[in-house]
C-alpha positions as CSV (number, residue, x, y, z in Angstrom):
1,M,111.3,223.3,99.9
2,R,112.5,226.7,98.8
3,R,110.3,229.6,99.3
4,G,108.2,230.4,96.2
5,T,108.4,226.9,94.8
6,Q,105.1,225.8,93.3
7,V,103.8,222.2,93.7
8,A,102.4,220.7,90.4
9,V,98.7,219.8,90.6
10,P,97.4,217.3,88.2
11,A,95.0,218.8,85.7
12,V,91.4,217.6,86.0
13,E,90.5,215.9,82.8
14,S,87.8,217.8,80.9
15,D,84.5,216.2,79.9
16,Q,85.5,216.6,76.2
17,M,88.8,214.9,76.7
18,L,87.2,212.0,78.5
19,A,84.6,211.7,75.8
20,E,87.3,211.7,73.1
21,R,89.0,208.9,74.9
22,L,85.8,207.0,75.0
23,K,85.3,207.5,71.3
24,A,88.8,206.2,70.8
25,R,87.8,203.0,72.7
26,D,90.1,203.7,75.6
27,G,89.0,201.2,78.3
28,S,90.6,203.3,81.0
29,A,88.3,206.2,80.1
30,L,85.3,204.0,80.8
31,S,86.7,203.1,84.1
32,A,87.4,206.7,84.9
33,L,83.8,207.7,83.9
34,Y,82.4,205.0,86.1
35,D,84.6,206.0,89.0
36,L,83.4,209.6,88.6
37,Y,79.7,209.0,88.1
38,G,78.8,205.4,88.8
39,G,77.4,206.1,92.2
40,V,75.3,209.0,90.9
41,V,73.8,207.0,88.1
42,Y,73.0,204.1,90.4
43,S,71.3,206.5,92.9
44,I,69.1,208.0,90.2
45,A,68.0,204.5,89.0
46,L,67.4,203.2,92.5
47,R,65.3,206.3,93.5
48,I,63.0,205.6,90.5
49,L,62.9,201.8,90.5
50,R,63.3,201.1,94.2
51,S,65.0,197.8,93.3
52,R,68.7,197.3,93.7
53,G,68.8,194.6,90.9
54,D,67.0,196.8,88.4
55,A,69.1,199.8,89.4
56,E,72.3,197.8,88.8
57,E,71.1,196.7,85.4
58,V,70.2,200.3,84.4
59,T,73.6,201.5,85.6
60,Q,75.3,198.9,83.3
61,E,73.1,199.9,80.4
62,V,73.9,203.6,80.9
63,F,77.7,203.1,80.9
64,L,77.4,200.7,77.9
65,Y,75.5,203.5,76.1
66,A,78.2,206.0,77.0
67,W,80.9,203.6,75.7
68,E,79.0,203.0,72.4
69,K,77.6,206.4,71.8
70,A,80.3,208.7,73.1
71,G,80.3,210.5,69.8
72,L,76.9,211.9,70.6
73,F,78.2,213.8,73.6
74,D,78.3,217.6,73.0
75,A,80.2,219.5,75.7
76,T,78.6,222.7,74.5
77,R,75.2,221.5,75.6
78,G,76.1,220.2,79.0
79,S,78.4,218.1,81.2
80,L,79.0,214.4,80.9
81,L,77.2,214.0,84.2
82,A,74.1,215.7,82.9
83,W,74.4,213.6,79.7
84,I,74.5,210.2,81.4
85,G,72.3,211.3,84.3
86,T,69.6,212.1,81.8
87,K,70.1,208.8,80.1
88,A,69.9,207.0,83.5
89,R,66.6,208.7,84.3
90,S,65.0,207.9,81.0
91,R,66.2,204.2,81.1
92,A,64.9,203.8,84.6
93,I,61.5,205.3,83.7
94,D,61.3,203.1,80.7
95,R,62.0,200.0,82.8
96,L,59.5,201.1,85.4
97,R,56.8,201.5,82.8
98,H,57.7,198.1,81.3
99,H,57.3,196.5,84.7
100,Q,54.0,198.3,85.3
101,S,52.8,197.2,81.8
102,L,53.6,193.6,82.5
103,E,51.7,193.7,85.8
104,R,48.7,195.3,84.1
105,R,48.7,192.7,81.3
106,R,49.1,189.9,83.8
107,E,46.1,191.3,85.7
108,V,44.1,191.4,82.4
109,L,45.0,187.8,81.7
110,A,44.0,186.8,85.2
111,R,40.7,188.7,85.1
112,E,39.7,187.4,81.6
113,T,40.5,183.8,82.7
114,L,38.7,184.2,86.0
115,A,35.7,185.5,84.1
116,D,35.3,182.1,82.5
117,L,35.2,180.4,86.0
118,P,32.1,181.9,87.7
119,A,31.8,178.9,90.0
120,M,35.3,179.3,91.2
121,R,35.5,183.0,91.7
122,P,35.6,184.1,95.4
123,G,32.4,185.6,96.7
124,P,31.9,189.1,98.3
125,D,33.3,187.7,101.6
126,R,36.5,186.7,99.9
127,A,37.2,189.3,97.2
128,L,40.2,188.5,95.0
129,S,42.7,191.3,95.2
130,V,44.7,192.5,92.2
131,A,47.9,191.1,93.8
132,E,46.2,187.8,94.4
133,A,44.9,187.6,90.8
134,R,48.4,188.2,89.4
135,E,49.9,185.6,91.7
136,V,47.3,183.0,90.7
137,V,47.9,183.6,87.0
138,R,51.7,183.5,87.5
139,R,51.5,180.1,89.2
140,A,49.1,178.8,86.6
141,L,51.4,180.0,83.8
142,D,54.3,178.2,85.4
143,Q,52.4,174.9,85.1
144,L,52.0,175.2,81.4
145,P,54.3,173.5,78.9
146,K,56.8,176.0,77.4
147,E,55.3,175.7,73.9
148,Q,51.9,176.8,75.2
149,R,53.1,179.3,77.8
150,D,55.4,181.2,75.5
151,P,52.8,182.4,72.9
152,I,50.3,183.3,75.6
153,E,52.9,185.4,77.4
154,I,54.0,187.1,74.1
155,A,50.4,187.8,73.2
156,Y,49.4,189.3,76.6
157,F,52.7,190.8,77.8
158,E,54.0,192.1,74.5
159,G,50.8,192.7,72.7
160,L,51.6,190.7,69.6
161,S,49.0,189.1,67.4
162,Q,48.9,185.4,66.6
163,S,50.3,186.1,63.1
164,E,53.2,188.2,64.6
165,I,53.9,185.4,67.1
166,A,54.1,182.9,64.3
167,A,56.5,185.1,62.4
168,R,58.7,185.8,65.4
169,T,58.9,182.1,66.5
170,N,59.0,180.7,62.9
171,T,56.0,178.5,63.7
172,P,53.0,177.8,61.5
173,L,50.1,180.1,62.3
174,G,47.8,177.1,62.8
175,T,50.2,175.6,65.3
176,V,50.3,178.9,67.3
177,K,46.5,179.0,67.4
178,T,46.3,175.4,68.6
179,R,48.9,175.9,71.3
180,M,47.3,179.1,72.5
181,R,43.9,177.5,72.6
182,Q,45.2,174.4,74.5
183,G,47.2,176.6,76.8
184,M,44.3,178.8,77.7
185,L,42.2,175.7,78.5
186,R,45.0,174.3,80.7
187,L,45.5,177.8,82.3
188,R,41.8,178.0,83.2
189,A,41.9,174.5,84.7
190,A,45.0,175.3,86.7
191,M,43.6,178.6,88.0
192,A,40.3,176.8,88.9
193,S,42.3,174.2,90.8
194,S,44.4,176.9,92.5
195,L,41.3,178.9,93.6
196,A,39.5,175.7,94.8
197,E,42.5,174.9,97.1
198,E,42.5,178.5,98.5
199,S,38.8,178.7,99.0
200,P,37.6,178.1,102.6
201,S,35.9,174.7,103.1
């Protein structure tokens, strides 16, 4: 090499250029974005959710968002990393809140059902923990026929009314009411049986 000869260094692609390629539906741009920031996005999600499976799903959602909404990126307001990092955090928090909401609603369903079973509730020497209550109702729900289980889960876990359930499932309101009533009766019976098996003799 002659003295003074300069070696060409590949230019680092700017965030704006990468975003423009994403907008143009350049698949290699999405791969480049993932190679750059996939690990960071996954780490953010994992730190919040503490579940590898959930973190992987959030990571996929974030990069799908970047692919579909690349036009929303504004380089004057921050970097691509900041943009998708913020989205990763918000998606992870939303998923965490959703999980927590499901657990609370499952607990409510368990407590309400157990309240109708005074003879089967554990006494002071065998207090039923929140975790146990949720597990009991989960097992009891699994025993229900799908047509009875689905409207009960939608009502408790998504907060829909019977009319809204009927509209969503394209089922007559009377049928929804009947299935929920029958399902709740079977649910209470299943929970009573489960508690009886667990109670000390």
